[in-house]
C-alpha positions in Angstrom: 84.9 81.9 96.7 86.9 78.6 97.4 90.5 79.6 98.0 91.6 75.8 98.3 91.0 75.5 94.5 94.0 77.3 92.8 92.0 77.3 89.6 89.3 79.3 90.5 89.5 83.0 89.3 87.5 85.7 91.3 87.5 88.9 89.5 90.3 88.2 87.3 92.3 87.0 90.2 94.5 84.3 89.7 96.6 82.0 92.4 100.5 82.8 92.7 102.7 81.3 95.3 105.8 82.7 97.0 108.5 80.5 97.9 110.9 82.0 100.3 114.4 80.7 100.1 117.6 81.9 102.2 115.6 82.2 105.2 117.4 79.8 107.7 118.5 81.1 111.1 122.1 81.9 110.0 120.3 84.8 108.1 119.2 86.6 111.3 122.1 85.1 113.5 123.8 88.7 113.4 120.7 90.5 114.5 120.4 91.7 118.4 116.7 90.2 120.1 115.7 93.5 119.4 116.1 93.8 115.9 114.7 90.3 115.3 111.7 91.0 117.2 111.2 94.6 114.7 111.9 92.1 111.7 109.1 89.6 113.0 106.7 92.4 113.7 107.4 93.9 109.9 107.1 90.4 108.5 103.6 89.9 110.3 102.5 93.1 109.5 103.3 92.4 105.7 101.3 89.0 105.8 98.6 90.5 107.8 98.0 93.3 105.6 98.0 91.0 102.5 95.4 88.7 104.4 93.1 91.7 105.3 93.0 92.8 101.6 92.3 89.2 100.3 95.7 89.0 98.6 97.2 86.3 100.9 95.2 83.7 101.4 97.8 81.0 103.1 101.0 81.2 104.3 103.4 78.7 106.4 106.9 78.7 107.5 108.7 75.0 106.9 110.8 72.9 109.3 114.7 72.6 108.3 114.5 68.9 108.5 113.8 67.4 105.2 113.8 64.3 103.1 114.3 63.6 99.6 112.9 60.4 97.8 113.8 60.0 94.7 114.2 56.3 92.4 112.2 53.8 91.2 109.7 52.9 93.6 111.2 55.7 95.9 114.2 53.3 96.5 116.7 56.2 97.4 115.9 58.1 100.8 118.4 60.7 101.9 117.7 63.1 105.0 118.7 66.6 105.2 119.0 69.4 105.7 121.4 69.6 102.7 124.7 71.6 102.4 122.7 73.9 99.7 120.1 74.6 102.5 120.0 78.4 101.6 118.5 77.1 98.1 115.9 75.1 100.3 112.4 76.5 100.5 111.7 77.8 104.2 108.2 78.9 103.8 105.4 80.2 101.3 102.6 82.2 100.9 99.8 81.8 98.5 98.4 85.0 96.8 95.2 85.6 94.5 96.2 88.6 92.7 95.6 90.0 89.2 98.9 89.2 87.6 102.6 88.1 87.9 103.4 91.8 88.0 101.5 92.3 91.0 102.6 89.4 92.8 106.2 90.6 92.2 105.1 93.8 93.8 104.0 92.0 96.6 107.3 89.9 96.9 109.2 93.3 96.7 107.6 94.7 99.9 108.9 92.0 102.0 111.0 93.3 104.8 113.0 89.9 105.0 114.7 91.0 101.7 116.8 93.4 103.4 118.4 90.6 105.2 119.1 87.9 102.1 115.6 86.5 101.9 115.0 85.5 98.2 111.5 85.1 96.8 110.7 82.8 94.1 107.1 84.0 92.5 105.2 81.1 90.6 101.8 81.0 89.2 99.9 78.2 90.1 98.1 76.1 87.2 95.6 73.7 86.9 97.3 71.8 84.3 100.4 69.6 84.3 102.4 68.8 81.1 102.0 64.8 82.4 98.0 65.2 82.7 98.4 64.9 86.5 94.9 66.5 87.9 94.8 68.9 90.6 92.6 68.2 93.9 91.7 70.9 96.3 92.3 70.6 99.9 88.6 70.0 100.3 88.4 67.3 98.2 91.2 65.3 99.9 89.6 65.7 103.4 86.5 63.9 101.9 88.4 60.9 101.3 
């Protein structure tokens, strides 16, 4: 199974991505060091269980520093983080599951939800309304 190709379905499994929002350090500042440690242990156990079952195939936190590029030719570049940082994506997990309902159920078990974490659940697709083609990670590394 090529988990780098989000278009391949294995046993009726489809790629979904969980985007973590409202996950900055301010969400956890009120926790004691022991409480933070317990949360991280629960968080890691949540992910490790998904990985062992083959449902989670990739996950990564993202740095707070960000840069927004826009305008013709990328002429406008703005450095962040921005005031609406709680809306920023702080990390993600890529899943291979059977349905949106299953991906949602996985998200609902995340221990960070108790502390204000928000999780956006999105199906990955092989098509784009603009006709942009997907390139798997293994294809890009060969270039």
